[in-house]
PyMOL commands that place a pseudoatom at each C-alpha (Angstrom):
pseudoatom trace, name=CA, resn=UNK, resi=1, chain=A, elem=C, hetatm=0, pos=[-12.175, 2.587, -0.478]
pseudoatom trace, name=CA, resn=UNK, resi=2, chain=A, elem=C, hetatm=0, pos=[-12.536, 4.641, 2.676]
pseudoatom trace, name=CA, resn=UNK, resi=3, chain=A, elem=C, hetatm=0, pos=[-15.619, 6.506, 3.325]
pseudoatom trace, name=CA, resn=UNK, resi=4, chain=A, elem=C, hetatm=0, pos=[-18.619, 4.493, 1.578]
pseudoatom trace, name=CA, resn=UNK, resi=5, chain=A, elem=C, hetatm=0, pos=[-21.183, 5.202, 4.456]
pseudoatom trace, name=CA, resn=UNK, resi=6, chain=A, elem=C, hetatm=0, pos=[-20.899, 7.836, 7.062]
pseudoatom trace, name=CA, resn=UNK, resi=7, chain=A, elem=C, hetatm=0, pos=[-24.632, 9.194, 9.322]
pseudoatom trace, name=CA, resn=UNK, resi=8, chain=A, elem=C, hetatm=0, pos=[-22.693, 12.114, 10.091]
pseudoatom trace, name=CA, resn=UNK, resi=9, chain=A, elem=C, hetatm=0, pos=[-24.937, 15.181, 11.395]
pseudoatom trace, name=CA, resn=UNK, resi=10, chain=A, elem=C, hetatm=0, pos=[-23.817, 17.280, 8.786]
pseudoatom trace, name=CA, resn=UNK, resi=11, chain=A, elem=C, hetatm=0, pos=[-24.729, 15.163, 6.129]
pseudoatom trace, name=CA, resn=UNK, resi=12, chain=A, elem=C, hetatm=0, pos=[-28.448, 14.101, 7.640]
pseudoatom trace, name=CA, resn=UNK, resi=13, chain=A, elem=C, hetatm=0, pos=[-29.221, 10.348, 6.895]
pseudoatom trace, name=CA, resn=UNK, resi=14, chain=A, elem=C, hetatm=0, pos=[-26.622, 9.081, 5.070]
pseudoatom trace, name=CA, resn=UNK, resi=15, chain=A, elem=C, hetatm=0, pos=[-28.834, 9.151, 1.749]
pseudoatom trace, name=CA, resn=UNK, resi=16, chain=A, elem=C, hetatm=0, pos=[-26.799, 10.611, -0.112]
pseudoatom trace, name=CA, resn=UNK, resi=17, chain=A, elem=C, hetatm=0, pos=[-23.734, 8.544, -0.063]
pseudoatom trace, name=CA, resn=UNK, resi=18, chain=A, elem=C, hetatm=0, pos=[-21.018, 10.946, -2.619]
pseudoatom trace, name=CA, resn=UNK, resi=19, chain=A, elem=C, hetatm=0, pos=[-21.693, 13.231, 0.447]
pseudoatom trace, name=CA, resn=UNK, resi=20, chain=A, elem=C, hetatm=0, pos=[-21.612, 10.545, 2.999]
pseudoatom trace, name=CA, resn=UNK, resi=21, chain=A, elem=C, hetatm=0, pos=[-17.947, 9.440, 1.480]
pseudoatom trace, name=CA, resn=UNK, resi=22, chain=A, elem=C, hetatm=0, pos=[-16.379, 12.885, 1.391]
pseudoatom trace, name=CA, resn=UNK, resi=23, chain=A, elem=C, hetatm=0, pos=[-17.926, 13.930, 4.809]
pseudoatom trace, name=CA, resn=UNK, resi=24, chain=A, elem=C, hetatm=0, pos=[-15.930, 10.632, 6.273]
pseudoatom trace, name=CA, resn=UNK, resi=25, chain=A, elem=C, hetatm=0, pos=[-12.682, 11.126, 4.186]
pseudoatom trace, name=CA, resn=UNK, resi=26, chain=A, elem=C, hetatm=0, pos=[-12.554, 14.612, 5.864]
pseudoatom trace, name=CA, resn=UNK, resi=27, chain=A, elem=C, hetatm=0, pos=[-12.942, 13.016, 9.052]
pseudoatom trace, name=CA, resn=UNK, resi=28, chain=A, elem=C, hetatm=0, pos=[-10.553, 10.643, 8.395]
pseudoatom trace, name=CA, resn=UNK, resi=29, chain=A, elem=C, hetatm=0, pos=[-7.386, 13.479, 6.710]
pseudoatom trace, name=CA, resn=UNK, resi=30, chain=A, elem=C, hetatm=0, pos=[-7.987, 15.168, 9.936]
pseudoatom trace, name=CA, resn=UNK, resi=31, chain=A, elem=C, hetatm=0, pos=[-7.832, 12.097, 12.122]
pseudoatom trace, name=CA, resn=UNK, resi=32, chain=A, elem=C, hetatm=0, pos=[-4.581, 10.631, 10.300]
pseudoatom trace, name=CA, resn=UNK, resi=33, chain=A, elem=C, hetatm=0, pos=[-3.219, 14.472, 11.076]
pseudoatom trace, name=CA, resn=UNK, resi=34, chain=A, elem=C, hetatm=0, pos=[-3.562, 15.950, 8.005]
pseudoatom trace, name=CA, resn=UNK, resi=35, chain=A, elem=C, hetatm=0, pos=[-4.618, 20.124, 7.934]
pseudoatom trace, name=CA, resn=UNK, resi=36, chain=A, elem=C, hetatm=0, pos=[-7.800, 21.348, 6.328]
pseudoatom trace, name=CA, resn=UNK, resi=37, chain=A, elem=C, hetatm=0, pos=[-5.610, 23.067, 3.507]
pseudoatom trace, name=CA, resn=UNK, resi=38, chain=A, elem=C, hetatm=0, pos=[-4.895, 19.213, 2.156]
pseudoatom trace, name=CA, resn=UNK, resi=39, chain=A, elem=C, hetatm=0, pos=[-9.582, 19.230, 1.270]
pseudoatom trace, name=CA, resn=UNK, resi=40, chain=A, elem=C, hetatm=0, pos=[-8.681, 17.315, -2.362]
pseudoatom trace, name=CA, resn=UNK, resi=41, chain=A, elem=C, hetatm=0, pos=[-11.844, 19.018, -3.724]
pseudoatom trace, name=CA, resn=UNK, resi=42, chain=A, elem=C, hetatm=0, pos=[-12.416, 22.115, -5.764]
pseudoatom trace, name=CA, resn=UNK, resi=43, chain=A, elem=C, hetatm=0, pos=[-13.238, 24.870, -4.610]
pseudoatom trace, name=CA, resn=UNK, resi=44, chain=A, elem=C, hetatm=0, pos=[-16.847, 26.306, -4.587]
pseudoatom trace, name=CA, resn=UNK, resi=45, chain=A, elem=C, hetatm=0, pos=[-18.148, 22.152, -4.848]
pseudoatom trace, name=CA, resn=UNK, resi=46, chain=A, elem=C, hetatm=0, pos=[-20.011, 20.334, -2.532]
pseudoatom trace, name=CA, resn=UNK, resi=47, chain=A, elem=C, hetatm=0, pos=[-16.962, 17.419, -1.932]
pseudoatom trace, name=CA, resn=UNK, resi=48, chain=A, elem=C, hetatm=0, pos=[-15.022, 20.521, -0.367]
pseudoatom trace, name=CA, resn=UNK, resi=49, chain=A, elem=C, hetatm=0, pos=[-17.718, 21.873, 1.846]
pseudoatom trace, name=CA, resn=UNK, resi=50, chain=A, elem=C, hetatm=0, pos=[-18.164, 17.668, 3.517]
pseudoatom trace, name=CA, resn=UNK, resi=51, chain=A, elem=C, hetatm=0, pos=[-14.824, 17.229, 3.619]
pseudoatom trace, name=CA, resn=UNK, resi=52, chain=A, elem=C, hetatm=0, pos=[-14.344, 20.379, 5.177]
pseudoatom trace, name=CA, resn=UNK, resi=53, chain=A, elem=C, hetatm=0, pos=[-17.283, 19.750, 7.226]
pseudoatom trace, name=CA, resn=UNK, resi=54, chain=A, elem=C, hetatm=0, pos=[-16.409, 16.459, 8.363]
pseudoatom trace, name=CA, resn=UNK, resi=55, chain=A, elem=C, hetatm=0, pos=[-12.512, 17.470, 9.215]
pseudoatom trace, name=CA, resn=UNK, resi=56, chain=A, elem=C, hetatm=0, pos=[-13.829, 20.359, 11.283]
pseudoatom trace, name=CA, resn=UNK, resi=57, chain=A, elem=C, hetatm=0, pos=[-15.872, 17.977, 13.014]
pseudoatom trace, name=CA, resn=UNK, resi=58, chain=A, elem=C, hetatm=0, pos=[-13.159, 15.380, 14.318]
pseudoatom trace, name=CA, resn=UNK, resi=59, chain=A, elem=C, hetatm=0, pos=[-12.955, 15.849, 17.933]
pseudoatom trace, name=CA, resn=UNK, resi=60, chain=A, elem=C, hetatm=0, pos=[-10.007, 12.890, 18.445]
pseudoatom trace, name=CA, resn=UNK, resi=61, chain=A, elem=C, hetatm=0, pos=[-9.568, 9.479, 18.523]
pseudoatom trace, name=CA, resn=UNK, resi=62, chain=A, elem=C, hetatm=0, pos=[-11.350, 7.216, 15.750]
pseudoatom trace, name=CA, resn=UNK, resi=63, chain=A, elem=C, hetatm=0, pos=[-14.319, 8.700, 13.404]
pseudoatom trace, name=CA, resn=UNK, resi=64, chain=A, elem=C, hetatm=0, pos=[-17.316, 7.273, 15.085]
pseudoatom trace, name=CA, resn=UNK, resi=65, chain=A, elem=C, hetatm=0, pos=[-20.061, 6.837, 12.724]
pseudoatom trace, name=CA, resn=UNK, resi=66, chain=A, elem=C, hetatm=0, pos=[-17.529, 6.707, 9.566]
pseudoatom trace, name=CA, resn=UNK, resi=67, chain=A, elem=C, hetatm=0, pos=[-16.509, 4.074, 8.212]
pseudoatom trace, name=CA, resn=UNK, resi=68, chain=A, elem=C, hetatm=0, pos=[-13.727, 5.757, 6.874]
pseudoatom trace, name=CA, resn=UNK, resi=69, chain=A, elem=C, hetatm=0, pos=[-11.337, 4.024, 9.682]
for i in range(1, 69): cmd.bond("trace and resi %d" % i, "trace and resi %d" % (i + 1))
show_as sticks, trace
zoom trace
């Protein structure tokens, strides 16, 4: 499963693996060319926020600091 650990700034020190995983999944989705509207987490959840943060933080190339790629 992709994204078991991520050291993204938005996640902090990666102490919460669930949030780190969703952040990295968002970065991976952006890396694969998927749009922001493909976010699989329900509206109003922390997972959706972290996924979107990861997606929005991606700026090209392989996502660095994430095990998602």
